[in-house]
C-alpha positions in Angstrom: 5.3 143.9 116.3 1.6 143.4 117.5 1.1 145.5 120.7 -2.5 144.5 121.4 -3.4 142.2 124.0 -6.4 140.0 123.7 -8.5 140.1 127.1 -11.0 137.3 126.3 -11.5 134.2 128.0 -10.0 131.1 125.8 -13.3 129.3 125.5 -12.9 125.3 125.3 -15.3 123.4 122.8 -17.8 121.1 124.1 -15.4 118.1 123.2 -12.4 119.9 125.2 -14.6 120.5 128.2 -15.9 117.0 128.1 -12.1 115.6 128.0 -11.2 118.3 130.9 -13.9 117.5 133.1 -13.8 113.9 132.8 -10.4 113.6 133.6 -10.7 115.8 136.6 -14.0 114.0 138.1 -12.8 110.2 137.1 -9.6 110.7 139.3 -12.0 112.2 142.1 -14.8 109.4 141.7 -12.0 106.9 141.7 -10.8 107.7 145.0 -14.3 107.9 146.5 -15.1 104.5 144.8 -12.0 102.9 146.5 -12.3 104.4 149.8 -16.2 104.0 150.5 -16.0 100.5 148.7 -18.3 101.4 145.7 -17.6 99.1 142.8 -20.3 98.6 140.2 -20.1 95.3 140.2 -17.5 92.8 141.6 -15.7 90.2 139.7 -14.6 86.8 141.2 -12.3 85.3 139.1 -12.3 81.9 140.5 -15.5 81.3 139.7 -15.7 83.5 136.8 -18.7 85.1 138.7 -20.0 88.8 138.4 -22.2 90.4 141.5 -23.5 93.8 141.3 -22.3 96.1 143.7 -19.9 95.2 146.5 -19.8 91.5 147.3 -17.0 90.1 149.7 -15.0 86.9 148.5 -16.6 83.8 149.5 -14.9 81.0 151.0 -12.9 78.7 148.9 -13.7 80.6 145.4 -10.6 82.9 145.8 -10.1 86.5 146.3 -13.1 89.1 144.7 -11.7 91.8 142.4 -13.3 95.4 143.0 -10.8 97.3 140.7 -13.0 96.7 137.5 -16.3 97.8 139.4 -14.5 101.0 140.4 -13.3 101.8 137.2 -16.6 101.3 135.7 -18.5 103.2 138.6 -15.9 105.9 138.0 -16.2 106.2 134.5 -19.9 106.2 134.3 -20.2 109.1 136.9 -17.4 111.3 134.9 -18.8 110.6 131.8 -22.4 112.0 133.1 -20.8 115.0 134.7 -18.8 115.6 131.6 -21.7 115.4 129.5 -23.4 118.3 131.5 -20.2 120.1 131.6 -19.9 119.9 127.8 -23.5 121.6 127.5 -22.7 124.7 129.4 -22.4 128.0 127.8 -19.1 128.8 126.3 -18.7 131.6 128.9 -18.7 129.3 132.0 -17.1 126.5 130.0 -14.0 129.2 129.5 -13.9 129.6 133.5 -12.5 125.8 134.2 -8.8 125.9 135.1 -6.8 123.6 132.7 -4.2 123.0 135.5 -6.8 120.9 137.3 -6.4 118.2 135.0 -2.8 117.7 136.6 -3.4 119.3 139.9 -6.3 117.1 141.1 -4.9 114.0 140.3 -1.5 114.7 141.9 -3.1 115.8 145.2 -5.3 112.7 145.3 -2.4 110.3 144.6 -1.3 110.2 148.3 -4.6 109.6 149.6 -5.2 106.5 147.0 -1.5 105.2 148.1 -2.7 105.7 151.7 -5.9 103.6 150.9 -4.2 100.7 149.9 -1.6 100.6 152.3 -3.8 97.6 153.6 -2.3 95.4 151.2 1.2 96.4 151.8 1.7 94.7 155.1 4.6 92.7 155.9 
């Protein structure tokens, strides 16, 4: 039986840090992009047109789709922040709580549901 205890903080590899921080940042940035209407681009499926940034739907052209732009904005921002986090020294990387990977999305889910309530009107 081993009675010694390991008191060192387990450090994540740079790739592990990248994936952990990406998951956390993507959830946060997605909600921010949704609430602030910050898509990287707007897709108009009726005319098969793409506009940079936010573009409202045009008359007689159908709806504008922002979801793809929100995904692109969130992915780009999360990738940049994750890349920076992966460059941190191992001691600092080891202090990022792993629980944030599930706590942050669970906390943000009610906010996201509330932001989409406009579409659920009767």
